[in-house]
C-alpha positions as YAML, in Angstrom:
chain: A
units: angstrom
residues:
- id: 1
  name: MET
  ca: [135.54, 123.93, 86.68]
- id: 2
  name: ARG
  ca: [138.19, 121.21, 86.71]
- id: 3
  name: PHE
  ca: [138.08, 121.02, 90.51]
- id: 4
  name: ARG
  ca: [134.27, 120.93, 90.50]
- id: 5
  name: HIS
  ca: [134.30, 118.10, 87.94]
- id: 6
  name: ALA
  ca: [136.82, 116.16, 90.04]
- id: 7
  name: SER
  ca: [134.71, 116.73, 93.15]
- id: 8
  name: GLU
  ca: [131.58, 115.44, 91.39]
- id: 9
  name: GLU
  ca: [133.45, 112.32, 90.24]
- id: 10
  name: ALA
  ca: [134.69, 111.73, 93.80]
- id: 11
  name: ASP
  ca: [131.15, 112.09, 95.20]
- id: 12
  name: GLN
  ca: [129.81, 109.67, 92.61]
- id: 13
  name: GLN
  ca: [132.58, 107.19, 93.46]
- id: 14
  name: ASN
  ca: [131.77, 107.51, 97.16]
- id: 15
  name: ARG
  ca: [128.07, 106.87, 96.49]
- id: 16
  name: ILE
  ca: [128.88, 103.73, 94.51]
- id: 17
  name: GLU
  ca: [131.17, 102.49, 97.29]
- id: 18
  name: ARG
  ca: [128.53, 103.16, 99.95]
- id: 19
  name: ARG
  ca: [125.87, 101.32, 97.95]
- id: 20
  name: LEU
  ca: [128.21, 98.39, 97.37]
- id: 21
  name: LEU
  ca: [129.11, 98.27, 101.05]
- id: 22
  name: GLY
  ca: [125.43, 98.48, 101.99]
- id: 23
  name: PHE
  ca: [124.62, 95.62, 99.62]
- id: 24
  name: VAL
  ca: [127.35, 93.45, 101.17]
- id: 25
  name: ARG
  ca: [126.19, 94.23, 104.71]
- id: 26
  name: GLN
  ca: [122.57, 93.55, 103.87]
- id: 27
  name: ASN
  ca: [123.34, 90.20, 102.22]
- id: 28
  name: ILE
  ca: [126.35, 89.13, 104.26]
- id: 29
  name: THR
  ca: [124.89, 85.75, 105.29]
- id: 30
  name: PRO
  ca: [124.18, 84.29, 101.82]
- id: 31
  name: LEU
  ca: [127.39, 85.82, 100.45]
- id: 32
  name: VAL
  ca: [129.52, 84.16, 103.15]
- id: 33
  name: LEU
  ca: [127.80, 80.80, 102.65]
- id: 34
  name: LEU
  ca: [128.11, 81.10, 98.87]
- id: 35
  name: ALA
  ca: [131.83, 81.83, 99.24]
- id: 36
  name: ILE
  ca: [132.23, 78.71, 101.41]
- id: 37
  name: VAL
  ca: [130.39, 76.62, 98.84]
- id: 38
  name: LEU
  ca: [132.61, 77.97, 96.02]
- id: 39
  name: VAL
  ca: [135.72, 77.01, 98.00]
- id: 40
  name: LEU
  ca: [134.31, 73.50, 98.40]
- id: 41
  name: ILE
  ca: [133.61, 73.39, 94.66]
- id: 42
  name: PHE
  ca: [137.22, 74.23, 93.78]
- id: 43
  name: ALA
  ca: [138.44, 71.60, 96.26]
- id: 44
  name: PHE
  ca: [136.10, 68.68, 95.57]
- id: 45
  name: ALA
  ca: [134.00, 69.25, 92.42]
- id: 46
  name: PRO
  ca: [135.84, 71.28, 89.75]
- id: 47
  name: GLN
  ca: [133.60, 69.63, 87.12]
- id: 48
  name: PHE
  ca: [130.88, 71.98, 88.41]
- id: 49
  name: PHE
  ca: [132.24, 74.72, 86.13]
- id: 50
  name: SER
  ca: [131.48, 72.94, 82.87]
- id: 51
  name: SER
  ca: [129.16, 74.98, 80.65]
- id: 52
  name: LEU
  ca: [126.56, 72.19, 80.57]
- id: 53
  name: ASN
  ca: [126.44, 71.95, 84.36]
- id: 54
  name: ILE
  ca: [126.24, 75.72, 84.84]
- id: 55
  name: THR
  ca: [123.30, 75.79, 82.43]
- id: 56
  name: ASN
  ca: [121.60, 72.99, 84.37]
- id: 57
  name: VAL
  ca: [122.10, 74.84, 87.66]
- id: 58
  name: ALA
  ca: [120.59, 78.00, 86.19]
- id: 59
  name: ARG
  ca: [117.59, 76.07, 84.86]
- id: 60
  name: GLN
  ca: [117.09, 74.18, 88.15]
- id: 61
  name: SER
  ca: [117.17, 77.35, 90.22]
- id: 62
  name: SER
  ca: [114.56, 79.13, 88.10]
- id: 63
  name: ILE
  ca: [111.37, 77.52, 89.37]
- id: 64
  name: THR
  ca: [112.22, 77.71, 93.08]
- id: 65
  name: GLY
  ca: [113.58, 81.21, 92.51]
- id: 66
  name: ILE
  ca: [110.41, 82.55, 90.87]
- id: 67
  name: VAL
  ca: [108.24, 81.06, 93.63]
- id: 68
  name: ALA
  ca: [110.56, 82.33, 96.38]
- id: 69
  name: VAL
  ca: [110.62, 85.88, 95.00]
- id: 70
  name: GLY
  ca: [106.81, 85.90, 95.01]
- id: 71
  name: MET
  ca: [106.67, 84.59, 98.57]
- id: 72
  name: THR
  ca: [109.18, 87.21, 99.72]
- id: 73
  name: PHE
  ca: [106.47, 89.87, 99.25]
- id: 74
  name: VAL
  ca: [104.15, 87.95, 101.58]
- id: 75
  name: ILE
  ca: [106.79, 87.27, 104.23]
- id: 76
  name: LEU
  ca: [107.86, 90.92, 104.26]
- id: 77
  name: THR
  ca: [104.33, 91.76, 105.48]
- id: 78
  name: SER
  ca: [104.83, 89.14, 108.27]
- id: 79
  name: GLY
  ca: [102.62, 86.63, 106.45]
- id: 80
  name: ILE
  ca: [103.43, 83.25, 104.95]
- id: 81
  name: ASP
  ca: [102.07, 81.13, 102.09]
- id: 82
  name: LEU
  ca: [102.25, 77.36, 102.38]
- id: 83
  name: SER
  ca: [99.94, 76.86, 99.41]
- id: 84
  name: VAL
  ca: [102.54, 77.61, 96.71]
- id: 85
  name: GLY
  ca: [103.17, 73.89, 96.10]
- id: 86
  name: GLY
  ca: [99.46, 73.27, 95.57]
- id: 87
  name: ILE
  ca: [99.12, 76.31, 93.31]
- id: 88
  name: LEU
  ca: [102.11, 75.09, 91.29]
- id: 89
  name: ALA
  ca: [100.50, 71.65, 90.87]
- id: 90
  name: VAL
  ca: [97.06, 72.99, 89.92]
- id: 91
  name: ALA
  ca: [98.50, 75.50, 87.43]
- id: 92
  name: GLY
  ca: [100.64, 72.80, 85.83]
- id: 93
  name: ILE
  ca: [97.71, 70.41, 85.50]
- id: 94
  name: VAL
  ca: [95.40, 73.07, 84.07]
- id: 95
  name: PHE
  ca: [98.04, 74.20, 81.57]
- id: 96
  name: SER
  ca: [98.79, 70.62, 80.51]
- id: 97
  name: SER
  ca: [95.12, 69.67, 80.19]
- id: 98
  name: MET
  ca: [94.25, 72.74, 78.11]
- id: 99
  name: ALA
  ca: [97.33, 72.32, 75.90]
- id: 100
  name: ARG
  ca: [96.42, 68.68, 75.31]
- id: 101
  name: LEU
  ca: [92.89, 69.74, 74.29]
- id: 102
  name: GLY
  ca: [94.34, 72.03, 71.63]
- id: 103
  name: TYR
  ca: [93.84, 75.49, 73.16]
- id: 104
  name: ASP
  ca: [96.20, 78.29, 72.23]
- id: 105
  name: ILE
  ca: [99.30, 78.08, 74.45]
- id: 106
  name: ALA
  ca: [99.24, 81.78, 75.36]
- id: 107
  name: PHE
  ca: [95.61, 81.36, 76.47]
- id: 108
  name: CYS
  ca: [96.58, 78.29, 78.51]
- id: 109
  name: LEU
  ca: [99.29, 80.33, 80.21]
- id: 110
  name: ILE
  ca: [96.92, 83.20, 81.01]
- id: 111
  name: CYS
  ca: [94.33, 80.82, 82.49]
- id: 112
  name: SER
  ca: [96.96, 79.14, 84.65]
- id: 113
  name: LEU
  ca: [98.25, 82.47, 85.94]
- id: 114
  name: LEU
  ca: [94.69, 83.62, 86.60]
- id: 115
  name: ILE
  ca: [94.10, 80.53, 88.75]
- id: 116
  name: GLY
  ca: [97.21, 81.37, 90.78]
- id: 117
  name: ALA
  ca: [96.01, 84.95, 91.27]
- id: 118
  name: ILE
  ca: [92.55, 83.79, 92.37]
- id: 119
  name: ILE
  ca: [93.96, 81.34, 94.93]
- id: 120
  name: GLY
  ca: [96.26, 84.08, 96.21]
- id: 121
  name: ALA
  ca: [93.25, 86.40, 96.58]
- id: 122
  name: ILE
  ca: [91.37, 83.67, 98.47]
- id: 123
  name: ASN
  ca: [94.30, 83.35, 100.88]
- id: 124
  name: ALA
  ca: [94.29, 87.11, 101.44]
- id: 125
  name: PHE
  ca: [90.50, 87.11, 101.98]
- id: 126
  name: GLY
  ca: [90.80, 84.43, 104.67]
- id: 127
  name: VAL
  ca: [93.65, 86.25, 106.40]
- id: 128
  name: GLU
  ca: [92.26, 89.80, 106.25]
- id: 129
  name: PHE
  ca: [88.47, 89.45, 106.25]
- id: 130
  name: LEU
  ca: [88.03, 86.25, 108.27]
- id: 131
  name: GLY
  ca: [90.95, 86.78, 110.64]
- id: 132
  name: ILE
  ca: [92.49, 83.35, 110.03]
- id: 133
  name: GLN
  ca: [96.21, 83.11, 110.77]
- id: 134
  name: PRO
  ca: [98.23, 83.03, 107.52]
- id: 135
  name: PHE
  ca: [99.89, 79.74, 108.51]
- id: 136
  name: ILE
  ca: [96.52, 78.03, 109.04]
- id: 137
  name: MET
  ca: [94.77, 79.64, 106.08]
- id: 138
  name: THR
  ca: [97.47, 78.77, 103.56]
- id: 139
  name: LEU
  ca: [97.95, 75.30, 105.05]
- id: 140
  name: ALA
  ca: [94.24, 74.65, 104.45]
- id: 141
  name: THR
  ca: [94.48, 76.12, 100.94]
- id: 142
  name: SER
  ca: [97.49, 73.89, 100.27]
- id: 143
  name: SER
  ca: [95.43, 70.82, 101.14]
- id: 144
  name: ILE
  ca: [92.54, 72.02, 98.97]
- id: 145
  name: THR
  ca: [94.68, 72.84, 95.94]
- id: 146
  name: ASN
  ca: [96.57, 69.56, 96.14]
- id: 147
  name: GLY
  ca: [93.24, 67.76, 96.24]
- id: 148
  name: ILE
  ca: [91.94, 69.74, 93.27]
- id: 149
  name: ALA
  ca: [95.07, 68.91, 91.26]
- id: 150
  name: LEU
  ca: [94.56, 65.20, 91.93]
- id: 151
  name: LEU
  ca: [90.83, 65.46, 91.20]
- id: 152
  name: ILE
  ca: [91.26, 67.19, 87.83]
- id: 153
  name: CYS
  ca: [93.50, 64.46, 86.42]
- id: 154
  name: ASN
  ca: [92.25, 61.60, 88.62]
- id: 155
  name: GLY
  ca: [95.77, 61.24, 90.00]
- id: 156
  name: ILE
  ca: [97.25, 60.51, 86.55]
- id: 157
  name: PRO
  ca: [99.92, 62.85, 85.09]
- id: 158
  name: VAL
  ca: [98.73, 64.75, 82.00]
- id: 159
  name: GLU
  ca: [101.10, 64.51, 79.03]
- id: 160
  name: PHE
  ca: [101.11, 66.85, 76.02]
- id: 161
  name: ASN
  ca: [104.13, 65.60, 74.09]
- id: 162
  name: GLN
  ca: [102.36, 66.06, 70.76]
- id: 163
  name: VAL
  ca: [101.98, 69.83, 71.27]
- id: 164
  name: LYS
  ca: [104.72, 71.95, 69.72]
- id: 165
  name: ASP
  ca: [104.93, 75.67, 70.39]
- id: 166
  name: PRO
  ca: [107.78, 78.22, 70.73]
- id: 167
  name: LEU
  ca: [106.38, 79.42, 74.07]
- id: 168
  name: ILE
  ca: [106.52, 75.90, 75.51]
- id: 169
  name: ASP
  ca: [110.10, 75.56, 74.26]
- id: 170
  name: PHE
  ca: [111.12, 78.87, 75.84]
- id: 171
  name: LEU
  ca: [109.47, 78.15, 79.20]
- id: 172
  name: GLY
  ca: [110.68, 74.58, 79.33]
- id: 173
  name: ASN
  ca: [114.03, 73.75, 77.76]
- id: 174
  name: GLY
  ca: [114.71, 76.72, 75.50]
- id: 175
  name: ASN
  ca: [117.73, 78.99, 75.61]
- id: 176
  name: VAL
  ca: [118.50, 82.56, 74.60]
- id: 177
  name: GLY
  ca: [122.06, 82.10, 73.44]
- id: 178
  name: SER
  ca: [123.46, 79.88, 76.15]
- id: 179
  name: VAL
  ca: [121.17, 81.19, 78.90]
- id: 180
  name: PRO
  ca: [118.06, 79.11, 79.78]
- id: 181
  name: GLY
  ca: [114.75, 80.85, 79.10]
- id: 182
  name: PRO
  ca: [113.33, 80.18, 82.59]
- id: 183
  name: PHE
  ca: [116.46, 81.69, 84.17]
- id: 184
  name: ILE
  ca: [115.97, 84.87, 82.15]
- id: 185
  name: LEU
  ca: [112.41, 85.04, 83.50]
- id: 186
  name: PHE
  ca: [113.70, 84.46, 87.04]
- id: 187
  name: ILE
  ca: [116.25, 87.29, 86.78]
- id: 188
  name: ALA
  ca: [113.71, 89.62, 85.13]
- id: 189
  name: ILE
  ca: [111.17, 89.00, 87.90]
- id: 190
  name: THR
  ca: [113.88, 89.52, 90.52]
- id: 191
  name: VAL
  ca: [114.95, 92.86, 89.02]
- id: 192
  name: VAL
  ca: [111.38, 94.13, 88.66]
- id: 193
  name: SER
  ca: [110.55, 93.04, 92.23]
- id: 194
  name: ALA
  ca: [113.70, 94.70, 93.60]
- id: 195
  name: VAL
  ca: [112.81, 97.97, 91.85]
- id: 196
  name: ILE
  ca: [109.23, 97.82, 93.17]
- id: 197
  name: LEU
  ca: [110.30, 97.17, 96.76]
- id: 198
  name: ARG
  ca: [112.99, 99.86, 96.73]
- id: 199
  name: TYR
  ca: [111.63, 102.70, 94.58]
- id: 200
  name: VAL
  ca: [107.84, 102.32, 94.35]
- id: 201
  name: PRO
  ca: [105.50, 103.46, 97.18]
- id: 202
  name: PHE
  ca: [103.91, 99.99, 97.22]
- id: 203
  name: GLY
  ca: [107.28, 98.54, 98.27]
- id: 204
  name: ARG
  ca: [107.55, 100.97, 101.17]
- id: 205
  name: TYR
  ca: [104.04, 100.03, 102.23]
- id: 206
  name: VAL
  ca: [105.02, 96.33, 102.25]
- id: 207
  name: TYR
  ca: [107.96, 97.01, 104.57]
- id: 208
  name: SER
  ca: [105.86, 99.30, 106.78]
- id: 209
  name: ILE
  ca: [103.15, 96.69, 107.30]
- id: 210
  name: GLY
  ca: [105.76, 94.07, 108.19]
- id: 211
  name: SER
  ca: [107.48, 96.40, 110.65]
- id: 212
  name: SER
  ca: [104.29, 97.60, 112.34]
- id: 213
  name: PHE
  ca: [100.85, 96.73, 111.04]
- id: 214
  name: GLU
  ca: [99.05, 99.12, 113.37]
- id: 215
  name: GLY
  ca: [101.52, 101.90, 112.64]
- id: 216
  name: ALA
  ca: [101.04, 101.41, 108.90]
- id: 217
  name: ARG
  ca: [97.26, 101.50, 109.31]
- id: 218
  name: LEU
  ca: [97.37, 104.69, 111.39]
- id: 219
  name: ALA
  ca: [99.66, 106.24, 108.77]
- id: 220
  name: GLY
  ca: [96.87, 105.86, 106.22]
- id: 221
  name: ILE
  ca: [98.24, 102.86, 104.30]
- id: 222
  name: ARG
  ca: [95.49, 100.69, 102.84]
- id: 223
  name: THR
  ca: [96.79, 97.57, 104.54]
- id: 224
  name: THR
  ca: [94.15, 95.19, 103.18]
- id: 225
  name: ARG
  ca: [94.82, 96.28, 99.61]
- id: 226
  name: VAL
  ca: [98.59, 95.87, 100.02]
- id: 227
  name: ILE
  ca: [98.35, 92.44, 101.67]
- id: 228
  name: LEU
  ca: [95.89, 91.29, 99.00]
- id: 229
  name: SER
  ca: [98.38, 92.38, 96.35]
- id: 230
  name: THR
  ca: [101.26, 90.47, 97.96]
- id: 231
  name: TYR
  ca: [99.28, 87.21, 98.08]
- id: 232
  name: VAL
  ca: [98.18, 87.68, 94.46]
- id: 233
  name: ILE
  ca: [101.82, 88.26, 93.43]
- id: 234
  name: CYS
  ca: [102.82, 85.10, 95.29]
- id: 235
  name: GLY
  ca: [100.03, 83.12, 93.60]
- id: 236
  name: LEU
  ca: [101.04, 84.39, 90.16]
- id: 237
  name: CYS
  ca: [104.68, 83.42, 90.72]
- id: 238
  name: ALA
  ca: [103.71, 79.95, 91.98]
- id: 239
  name: ALA
  ca: [101.43, 79.43, 88.97]
- id: 240
  name: LEU
  ca: [104.22, 80.49, 86.61]
- id: 241
  name: GLY
  ca: [106.48, 77.99, 88.34]
- id: 242
  name: GLY
  ca: [103.87, 75.31, 87.69]
- id: 243
  name: VAL
  ca: [103.69, 76.14, 83.98]
- id: 244
  name: ILE
  ca: [107.50, 76.07, 83.68]
- id: 245
  name: THR
  ca: [107.61, 72.71, 85.48]
- id: 246
  name: ALA
  ca: [105.04, 71.27, 83.08]
- id: 247
  name: CYS
  ca: [106.84, 72.67, 80.01]
- id: 248
  name: ARG
  ca: [110.18, 71.18, 81.07]
- id: 249
  name: LEU
  ca: [108.83, 67.63, 80.99]
- id: 250
  name: TYR
  ca: [105.79, 68.08, 78.69]
- id: 251
  name: VAL
  ca: [103.68, 66.69, 81.52]
- id: 252
  name: GLY
  ca: [101.60, 68.13, 84.33]
- id: 253
  name: HIS
  ca: [102.04, 66.17, 87.55]
- id: 254
  name: PRO
  ca: [99.53, 66.52, 90.41]
- id: 255
  name: VAL
  ca: [102.25, 66.28, 93.09]
- id: 256
  name: ALA
  ca: [104.85, 68.42, 91.33]
- id: 257
  name: GLY
  ca: [104.94, 71.03, 94.10]
- id: 258
  name: GLY
  ca: [105.53, 68.64, 96.99]
- id: 259
  name: SER
  ca: [108.40, 70.41, 98.77]
- id: 260
  name: MET
  ca: [108.17, 73.78, 97.02]
- id: 261
  name: ALA
  ca: [106.93, 75.72, 100.07]
- id: 262
  name: LEU
  ca: [109.80, 74.41, 102.21]
- id: 263
  name: ASP
  ca: [112.41, 75.10, 99.51]
- id: 264
  name: ALA
  ca: [111.11, 78.65, 98.96]
- id: 265
  name: ILE
  ca: [110.98, 79.48, 102.67]
- id: 266
  name: ALA
  ca: [114.46, 78.02, 103.20]
- id: 267
  name: SER
  ca: [115.86, 80.18, 100.40]
- id: 268
  name: ILE
  ca: [114.15, 83.28, 101.78]
- id: 269
  name: VAL
  ca: [115.48, 82.67, 105.30]
- id: 270
  name: ILE
  ca: [119.00, 82.00, 104.01]
- id: 271
  name: GLY
  ca: [118.73, 85.24, 102.01]
- id: 272
  name: GLY
  ca: [118.29, 87.21, 105.22]
- id: 273
  name: THR
  ca: [114.57, 87.97, 105.15]
- id: 274
  name: ARG
  ca: [113.05, 88.04, 108.61]
- id: 275
  name: LEU
  ca: [110.03, 85.74, 109.00]
- id: 276
  name: SER
  ca: [108.39, 88.28, 111.32]
- id: 277
  name: GLY
  ca: [108.38, 90.74, 108.42]
- id: 278
  name: GLY
  ca: [109.74, 94.19, 107.70]
- id: 279
  name: LYS
  ca: [113.28, 93.22, 106.76]
- id: 280
  name: GLY
  ca: [114.71, 91.48, 103.71]
- id: 281
  name: THR
  ca: [115.29, 91.79, 99.97]
- id: 282
  name: VAL
  ca: [114.54, 89.79, 96.85]
- id: 283
  name: ILE
  ca: [118.25, 90.01, 95.98]
- id: 284
  name: GLY
  ca: [118.97, 88.13, 99.21]
- id: 285
  name: THR
  ca: [116.29, 85.61, 98.29]
- id: 286
  name: THR
  ca: [117.91, 85.11, 94.88]
- id: 287
  name: LEU
  ca: [121.29, 84.51, 96.52]
- id: 288
  name: GLY
  ca: [119.63, 82.02, 98.87]
- id: 289
  name: VAL
  ca: [118.07, 80.15, 95.94]
- id: 290
  name: LEU
  ca: [121.39, 79.99, 94.10]
- id: 291
  name: LEU
  ca: [123.16, 78.80, 97.24]
- id: 292
  name: MET
  ca: [120.70, 75.96, 97.82]
- id: 293
  name: THR
  ca: [120.74, 74.94, 94.14]
- id: 294
  name: VAL
  ca: [124.53, 75.00, 93.90]
- id: 295
  name: ALA
  ca: [124.88, 72.99, 97.13]
- id: 296
  name: ALA
  ca: [122.44, 70.34, 95.87]
- id: 297
  name: ASN
  ca: [124.24, 70.20, 92.53]
- id: 298
  name: ILE
  ca: [127.61, 69.64, 94.19]
- id: 299
  name: LEU
  ca: [126.22, 66.81, 96.28]
- id: 300
  name: ASN
  ca: [124.79, 65.24, 93.12]
- id: 301
  name: LEU
  ca: [128.14, 65.53, 91.36]
- id: 302
  name: LEU
  ca: [129.82, 63.84, 94.31]
- id: 303
  name: GLY
  ca: [127.26, 61.02, 94.22]
- id: 304
  name: ILE
  ca: [125.93, 61.73, 97.70]
- id: 305
  name: SER
  ca: [122.56, 60.23, 98.62]
- id: 306
  name: SER
  ca: [119.42, 62.37, 98.44]
- id: 307
  name: TYR
  ca: [118.77, 61.48, 102.08]
- id: 308
  name: VAL
  ca: [122.06, 63.08, 103.06]
- id: 309
  name: GLN
  ca: [121.16, 66.10, 100.92]
- id: 310
  name: GLN
  ca: [118.11, 66.71, 103.09]
- id: 311
  name: ILE
  ca: [120.37, 66.73, 106.16]
- id: 312
  name: VAL
  ca: [122.77, 69.18, 104.50]
- id: 313
  name: LYS
  ca: [119.86, 71.45, 103.54]
- id: 314
  name: GLY
  ca: [118.78, 71.65, 107.17]
- id: 315
  name: ILE
  ca: [122.35, 72.37, 108.32]
- id: 316
  name: ILE
  ca: [122.66, 75.20, 105.78]
- id: 317
  name: ILE
  ca: [119.42, 76.78, 107.06]
- id: 318
  name: ILE
  ca: [120.61, 76.62, 110.68]
- id: 319
  name: ALA
  ca: [124.03, 78.02, 109.69]
- id: 320
  name: ALA
  ca: [122.37, 80.90, 107.86]
- id: 321
  name: ILE
  ca: [120.25, 81.78, 110.87]
- id: 322
  name: LEU
  ca: [123.26, 81.62, 113.22]
- id: 323
  name: LEU
  ca: [125.29, 83.88, 110.92]
- id: 324
  name: SER
  ca: [122.48, 86.44, 110.92]
- id: 325
  name: ILE
  ca: [122.32, 86.64, 114.74]
- id: 326
  name: LYS
  ca: [124.40, 89.62, 115.85]
- id: 327
  name: ASP
  ca: [124.70, 88.79, 119.55]
- id: 328
  name: ILE
  ca: [124.40, 85.05, 119.97]
- id: 329
  name: LYS
  ca: [126.07, 85.19, 123.40]
- id: 330
  name: SER
  ca: [123.03, 86.94, 124.85]
- id: 331
  name: TYR
  ca: [120.84, 84.01, 123.78]
- id: 332
  name: PHE
  ca: [123.16, 81.55, 125.51]
- id: 333
  name: LYS
  ca: [123.21, 83.65, 128.68]
- id: 334
  name: ARG
  ca: [119.43, 84.06, 128.77]
- id: 335
  name: ALA
  ca: [118.87, 80.34, 128.16]
- id: 336
  name: TRP
  ca: [121.45, 79.40, 130.80]
- id: 337
  name: ARG
  ca: [119.82, 81.66, 133.41]
- id: 338
  name: GLY
  ca: [116.50, 79.97, 132.65]
- id: 339
  name: MET
  ca: [117.82, 76.46, 133.29]
...
C-alpha cells in the first residue's frame, strides 16, 4: 500500500509537471516578452511596483482584456470582428443615457449587453447567411455602430455624475480589497472562457471550425450555430467594456472605442492565437493584454511621448510574431529564391 501511494503521488506530480510544461510551451511568446519587459522595469522604472501603480495597471488592462477575450472566440473560428469599438461606444452611450434618465442601473446594464449581443448576431448573420467576408461585414458594422453612437447623443458626451449606485462604483472605480472590480470581472471571464474552450464540447467545436470548416461540417457540427454564438459572445464582451468605460468616468463618449479593435487584435496575436483560426488560448490573450498594458505604463512612467508608444506597440507585435515562427530561415530562403 505504501508503494502504491508513493506511485500515485509520483504520477500526480508528473501530470502537474507535464501540464506546466505544456502551458509554458503554448504561451512561450508572451511569457518571453513579459520577462523582457520585467527586466526593463527593474532596470529603468522600479516605481512601477508601487501598489497604486499596480492597481492602475490592473484597472487599465480590464477593458481591453474583456474585449480581447470575447474576440478570441471569433478569431479561433478564423473570423474577425472589427466592430468591437463601435459596440463599446454604443453600449456606453445607451447605458449613460438610460442612467441619466433615471432607469434602474441593473436594467441599463442588461439593455446595453443586449445591444452588444444583437450587433454580434447581425455580424454572424451577414457572415453566415449572406456570405460576406468577416473583415468586410464587421468593418461595415463598425461604421454603422460608430454612426449610431454619434447620432444618439448628437456627438456630445453623455454625463451622469448625479447618479450614485453600488454597481456603477464596482464597474468603474470600485475595489474588492485592493483589487479593482473590473479586473476581477476580467479574470472571471478569462477563467470561464478557458474552461469552456478546454472542457466543454462547444470549445472543441470552435477549434474544429477554425482548423477545418468543411471537416467540422461533415463531422456533424452545427457550424452556423457555433459561429453565431462566438459573435454574440464577442458583442457581449465589447458591450460590457463600453459600460465599464462609461462607469469609470461617469460619461458615455461616442468615440470611446476608437482603437479598441486594434488593441484587442494586437493582444490576441501577441498571446499566440493564430489569425487563420484553430490555435490559441484565452490565457495567451490575457498575457498579451497584460504585456501591452505594462509596456504602455512603463513608457508613461518614463515620460515617453504617446507617438513613440505607438511605434513601440507595433515593434512588440512584430517581435511576437517573429518569436512564434518556428523556422524563420525557410521564409528567408523562399523569399530570396523569389527575388
